C-alpha positions as CSV (number, residue, x, y, z in Angstrom):
1,M,97.3,99.7,40.2
2,K,98.7,98.2,37.1
3,S,95.7,96.3,37.0
4,R,92.7,98.9,37.2
5,I,95.1,101.1,34.4
6,S,94.9,98.0,32.2
7,E,91.3,97.1,32.6
8,K,90.5,101.0,31.9
9,F,92.8,100.7,29.4
10,R,91.1,98.0,27.3
11,T,87.6,99.2,28.0
12,L,88.5,102.9,26.3
13,F,91.0,101.5,23.5
14,G,89.9,97.5,23.1
15,K,93.9,97.2,23.1
16,D,96.9,96.2,25.6
17,G,99.8,99.1,25.5
18,E,102.9,99.3,27.1
19,F,103.4,99.9,31.0
20,F,106.2,103.0,32.1
21,A,106.5,104.5,35.6
22,S,108.2,107.1,37.5
23,A,108.6,108.0,41.2
24,G,108.0,110.5,44.0
25,R,110.8,111.6,45.9
26,I,112.1,112.6,49.0
27,N,115.2,115.0,49.7
28,L,116.9,114.7,52.8
29,I,118.2,118.0,53.0
30,G,118.8,120.9,50.4
31,E,115.4,122.8,50.5
32,H,115.2,125.6,48.0
33,T,119.3,125.5,46.7
34,D,118.4,124.0,43.4
35,Y,117.1,127.2,41.9
36,N,119.9,128.9,43.4
37,G,123.0,126.7,41.9
38,G,123.5,124.9,45.0
39,Y,123.4,121.0,46.3
40,V,120.3,118.8,46.8
41,F,120.4,115.4,48.0
42,P,117.0,113.6,46.7
43,G,116.3,110.0,46.4
44,A,113.3,108.4,44.4
45,I,110.4,106.8,46.4
46,D,108.6,103.5,46.4
47,K,105.3,106.1,45.2
48,G,105.2,107.4,41.8
49,M,103.2,107.7,38.7
50,M,101.9,104.7,36.4
51,S,101.0,104.9,32.8
52,E,99.9,102.3,30.0
53,I,100.7,103.9,26.6
54,M,100.1,103.0,22.8
55,L,101.0,104.7,20.1
56,N,97.7,105.9,17.6
57,G,99.2,106.7,14.7
58,T,97.2,110.5,14.6
59,D,98.4,113.8,15.9
60,K,95.7,113.2,18.8
61,V,96.7,112.5,22.6
62,C,94.0,110.7,24.3
63,A,94.4,110.7,27.6
64,Y,92.4,109.1,31.0
65,A,93.2,110.2,34.1
66,L,92.2,107.2,36.1
67,D,92.4,108.5,39.8
68,L,90.0,111.9,38.9
69,D,88.0,109.8,35.8
70,E,88.3,112.2,33.5
71,Y,88.9,112.1,30.0
72,V,90.6,114.6,27.5
73,E,91.5,114.6,23.9
74,F,94.2,117.5,22.5
75,G,96.2,118.4,19.8
76,L,100.3,118.6,19.8
77,R,100.3,122.2,18.4
78,E,100.6,125.0,20.8
79,E,97.4,126.3,20.5
80,D,95.9,123.1,21.4
81,A,96.6,123.3,25.1
82,P,94.1,121.8,27.3
83,S,92.4,123.5,29.7
84,Q,93.0,120.7,32.3
85,S,95.8,121.3,34.8
86,W,96.6,117.4,34.8
87,A,96.3,117.1,31.2
88,R,98.8,120.4,30.7
89,Y,101.7,118.3,32.2
90,I,101.4,115.6,29.4
91,F,100.8,118.4,26.6
92,G,104.2,120.1,28.1
93,V,106.2,117.3,28.1
94,C,105.2,116.9,24.3
95,R,105.5,120.1,23.4
96,E,109.1,120.4,24.9
97,I,110.2,117.7,23.1
98,I,109.1,118.9,19.9
99,K,110.9,122.4,20.7
100,K,113.9,120.1,20.9
101,G,113.3,118.4,17.4
102,G,112.0,115.6,18.5
103,K,109.4,113.5,16.6
104,V,106.2,113.0,18.9
105,G,102.9,111.5,17.3
106,G,99.8,111.2,19.0
107,F,98.9,108.3,21.8
108,N,96.4,106.7,24.1
109,T,97.3,106.9,28.0
110,V,95.5,105.7,31.0
111,F,97.6,106.4,33.9
112,A,97.1,106.5,37.6
113,G,99.4,107.2,40.9
114,D,100.1,106.7,44.3
115,V,102.3,109.7,45.2
116,P,100.0,111.6,47.8
117,L,99.2,114.7,46.5
118,G,99.9,117.9,47.6
119,A,102.3,116.3,50.4
120,G,105.7,117.8,48.7
121,M,106.7,114.2,47.0
122,S,106.7,115.9,44.0
123,S,103.8,113.9,42.0
124,S,104.3,116.5,39.0
125,A,107.4,115.4,38.5
126,A,106.9,111.9,38.7
127,L,103.9,112.3,35.7
128,E,105.9,114.4,33.9
129,S,109.0,112.0,33.8
130,T,107.2,108.8,33.5
131,F,105.9,110.5,29.9
132,A,108.8,112.0,29.0
133,F,110.7,108.3,29.8
134,A,107.9,106.7,27.9
135,L,107.7,108.9,24.9
136,N,111.5,108.6,24.4
137,E,111.4,105.2,24.3
138,L,108.3,104.4,22.3
139,F,109.3,107.2,19.7
140,N,113.1,106.0,19.8
141,L,114.2,109.8,20.1
142,G,117.6,108.9,21.8
143,I,117.4,111.5,24.6
144,G,119.5,111.5,27.1
145,K,118.5,111.3,31.1
146,F,119.6,114.8,32.0
147,D,117.6,116.0,29.2
148,L,114.4,114.2,30.2
149,A,114.8,115.6,33.5
150,R,114.9,119.6,31.7
151,I,111.9,118.4,29.6
152,G,109.7,118.2,32.9
153,Q,111.8,121.2,34.4
154,A,110.5,123.3,31.0
155,T,106.9,121.7,31.3
156,E,106.7,123.3,34.5
157,H,108.4,126.4,33.8
158,N,106.4,126.8,30.2
159,Y,103.0,125.2,31.0
160,C,102.2,124.9,35.1
161,G,103.9,128.4,36.2
162,V,106.1,127.3,38.5
163,K,109.9,128.6,38.2
164,C,111.0,125.1,40.0
165,G,114.9,123.7,39.9
166,I,115.9,120.9,38.4
167,M,115.5,118.2,41.5
168,D,112.6,117.1,41.4
169,Q,112.6,115.6,37.9
170,F,116.7,114.8,38.4
171,A,115.5,112.6,41.2
172,S,112.6,111.1,39.1
173,I,114.6,110.1,36.0
174,F,118.0,109.3,38.0
175,G,116.5,107.3,41.0
176,K,118.2,104.3,42.2
177,K,116.9,101.9,44.8
178,G,118.7,102.3,48.0
179,S,120.9,105.5,47.4
180,L,120.3,108.8,47.5
181,I,122.0,111.4,45.2
182,R,124.0,114.4,45.9
183,L,123.0,116.9,42.8
184,D,125.3,119.8,41.8
185,C,122.8,122.0,40.6
186,K,125.3,124.5,39.1
187,T,127.6,122.0,37.3
188,L,124.8,118.9,36.9
189,E,127.7,116.8,38.4
190,Y,125.9,113.7,40.7
191,K,127.0,111.4,43.0
192,Y,125.0,108.3,44.3
193,Y,125.1,107.7,48.4
194,P,124.4,104.3,49.7
195,F,121.3,105.0,52.5
196,D,120.5,101.9,54.6
197,P,120.7,103.6,58.0
198,E,120.4,100.7,60.1
199,G,118.8,101.5,63.6
200,Y,116.8,104.3,62.3
201,R,114.2,104.6,60.3
202,L,113.1,107.7,57.7
203,V,109.3,108.3,58.2
204,L,107.2,111.4,56.4
205,L,104.3,113.0,58.2
206,D,101.9,114.8,56.3
207,S,99.9,117.4,57.7
208,V,97.4,117.0,55.2
209,V,97.0,120.6,54.7
210,K,98.1,123.0,52.0
211,H,97.8,126.3,52.2
212,E,97.1,128.6,49.2
213,L,99.9,130.9,47.4
214,A,102.1,127.9,47.4
215,S,102.9,128.6,43.8
216,S,103.3,132.3,43.9
217,A,105.2,132.5,47.1
218,Y,107.7,130.4,45.8
219,N,108.2,132.3,42.6
220,R,108.5,135.2,45.3
221,R,111.2,133.6,47.2
222,R,113.2,133.0,43.7
223,E,112.9,136.6,43.3
224,S,114.5,137.7,46.3
225,C,117.4,135.6,45.6
226,E,117.6,136.6,42.2
227,R,117.8,140.4,43.8
228,A,119.9,139.3,46.1
229,V,122.7,137.7,43.7
230,A,122.3,141.1,41.4
231,A,123.7,143.2,44.4
232,I,126.3,140.9,45.6
233,R,127.5,140.7,41.8
234,K,128.3,144.3,41.8
235,N,131.3,144.0,44.1
236,H,132.1,140.3,43.1
237,P,131.3,139.7,39.0
238,E,131.8,136.3,39.0
239,V,128.7,135.3,41.2
240,E,126.3,133.8,39.4
241,F,124.2,132.0,41.6
242,L,123.9,132.4,45.8
243,R,125.7,129.3,45.8
244,D,128.9,131.2,44.6
245,A,128.8,133.5,47.8
246,G,130.2,133.8,51.3
247,K,127.9,135.1,53.8
248,E,130.7,137.6,54.3
249,W,129.7,138.7,50.8
250,L,126.0,138.8,51.7
251,D,127.0,141.2,54.6
252,E,128.8,144.0,52.4
253,V,125.2,144.5,50.8
254,K,123.1,144.2,53.8
255,T,122.3,147.7,53.2
256,D,121.6,147.9,49.8
257,I,118.4,145.1,49.7
258,S,115.4,144.5,52.2
259,E,115.7,142.6,55.2
260,E,113.5,140.2,53.6
261,D,115.7,139.6,50.4
262,Y,118.2,139.3,52.9
263,K,116.9,136.3,55.3
264,R,116.0,134.9,52.1
265,A,119.7,134.6,50.7
266,E,121.3,134.1,54.3
267,Y,118.7,130.9,54.4
268,V,120.0,129.5,51.2
269,I,123.7,130.6,51.9
270,E,123.7,128.4,55.0
271,E,121.6,125.7,53.5
272,V,124.0,124.9,50.7
273,Q,126.9,124.2,53.5
274,R,124.3,122.0,54.8
275,V,124.1,119.9,52.4
276,I,127.9,119.6,52.4
277,D,127.9,118.8,55.9
278,V,125.2,115.7,55.7
279,C,127.1,114.1,53.3
280,D,130.5,113.9,55.0
281,A,128.4,112.9,58.2
282,L,126.4,110.2,56.1
283,E,130.2,108.9,55.2
284,K,131.1,108.4,58.2
285,G,127.9,107.2,59.7
286,D,127.1,110.1,61.9
287,Y,123.7,110.1,61.9
288,E,123.4,112.6,65.2
289,T,124.9,115.3,63.1
290,V,122.7,114.4,59.7
291,G,119.7,114.9,62.6
292,R,121.4,117.9,63.9
293,K,121.6,119.7,60.3
294,M,117.7,118.6,59.6
295,Y,116.5,120.5,62.6
296,E,118.7,123.7,61.1
297,T,117.2,123.3,58.1
298,H,113.9,123.7,59.6
299,D,114.7,126.5,61.4
300,G,115.8,128.1,58.5
301,M,112.7,127.7,56.3
302,S,110.5,128.6,59.3
303,R,112.6,131.9,60.3
304,L,114.4,132.8,57.4
305,Y,112.7,131.6,54.1
306,E,109.3,131.6,55.8
307,V,107.7,128.7,54.2
308,S,106.8,126.8,57.2
309,C,103.5,126.8,58.4
310,E,102.0,126.0,62.2
311,E,101.0,122.7,61.3
312,L,104.4,121.8,60.4
313,D,106.5,123.8,63.3
314,F,103.7,122.0,65.3
315,L,105.4,118.6,64.1
316,N,108.7,119.8,64.4
317,D,108.7,120.7,68.0
318,I,106.9,117.2,69.0
319,A,109.8,115.6,67.0
320,R,112.3,117.2,69.2
321,K,110.5,116.4,72.3
322,C,110.1,112.6,71.8
323,G,114.2,112.3,71.0
324,V,113.8,111.9,67.3
325,T,117.5,112.6,65.5
326,G,116.3,114.8,62.9
327,S,112.9,116.3,61.4
328,R,112.1,119.2,59.0
329,V,109.6,120.6,56.7
330,M,110.2,118.8,53.2
331,G,109.7,120.3,49.7
332,G,108.6,124.0,48.9
333,G,106.6,124.2,52.0
334,F,103.1,126.4,53.2
335,G,101.8,122.2,54.0
336,G,102.9,118.9,52.8
337,C,105.3,117.0,55.6
338,T,107.8,116.9,57.7
339,I,110.8,114.3,57.2
340,N,111.7,112.6,60.5
341,L,114.7,110.5,61.0
342,V,113.9,108.6,64.3
343,K,115.9,105.8,66.1
344,E,114.1,102.2,66.0
345,E,113.0,102.1,69.6
346,L,111.5,105.5,69.2
347,Y,109.4,105.1,66.4
348,D,106.0,103.6,67.6
349,R,106.4,106.2,70.6
350,F,107.0,109.2,67.9
351,I,104.2,108.3,65.9
352,A,101.7,107.7,68.6
353,E,102.5,110.8,70.3
354,A,102.3,112.7,67.0
355,R,99.2,111.4,65.8
356,A,97.5,112.0,69.0
357,A,98.9,115.5,69.5
358,F,98.4,116.8,66.0
359,K,94.6,115.7,66.2
360,E,94.1,117.4,69.5
361,R,95.3,120.5,67.7
362,F,93.9,120.6,64.4
363,G,91.0,118.1,64.5
364,H,93.0,115.2,62.3
365,E,96.0,113.0,62.4
366,P,98.8,113.5,60.3
367,K,99.1,110.2,57.9
368,V,102.5,108.4,58.2
369,Y,104.4,107.4,55.2
370,D,107.4,105.1,55.4
371,V,110.0,105.9,53.3
372,V,111.5,103.2,51.0
373,I,114.4,104.3,48.7
374,S,113.2,103.0,45.2
375,D,114.3,103.4,41.2
376,G,113.5,106.4,39.2
377,A,111.6,106.5,35.8
378,R,111.6,102.8,33.9
379,K,109.6,100.8,31.9
380,L,107.5,97.6,33.4
381,E,108.0,94.6,32.3
């Protein structure tokens, strides 16, 4: 990928720039908890975005998306926003840095990635983090890591229409090889957990489907959670997020909110606790508990949060039948991947059975991605 980027960069701009990269992410457990002030448990992976960048001394960005074979130029004022969705991520990062008082000028860039699009590994956060990290370095802005993650999050909110939490950008910036990270999304305290599950493999099965309405449905679920919090707060003013509420407080307002809002909140409150349980289990090397909690998360995302789909439920059922230790839908839902914790001795049979059964049911095989926990945003030598 680096040589392909370099060749195109030299063809377009006649010189060599500097290379930066950032990672996609997996999340072992803790889905839809980040914007509810809860815990998440992500790690950066060995697939991500890579960019060659050179300052050009103008107030214009010249960007080429190698994978899409598209070139665009845009200025750095609000009215200069490009129409291409991929370019809005880069533009948004520039604008959010400027809003924070950072001085950003024009640059030339060619970028590419190997994060599978639509698979729930957050290619968008990898793209945002690559450029936030790079511009911070190239313009000597001195922005801290948390603020780089917030710049990516604000880009999603203000330029891409997704009211996401902080998890994806956090994992992409803070990722560390061989470690998962428990992040408290309310306090932003975090802790690295070494993750080397001897005798097990972590594998993603990509359904290769992405159902429509994912972004709008995501935002609607966030609104459901906010309505539940508002109802609980009438009795308990100290509650800022669903993370602060116990199930008994939710039950107090069950008749005051819709059944749908109640189910969404019930899932979140249970999921916040599951992250804590999984961290405790990992410290004891108890992967059976980790796996059981993953299945509980899938059930909650399917029945209560309703962000699974037929294809993902099917893959989860196959995992159960094959004796896989843990399996669940990963990411926002409505398509994408299941993440599976599989004993080494069961791995080959599980993958073969999943491919065959899924193809018979849906007409195509799922894609298979082995997970390697890797470093986040960085400059490449």
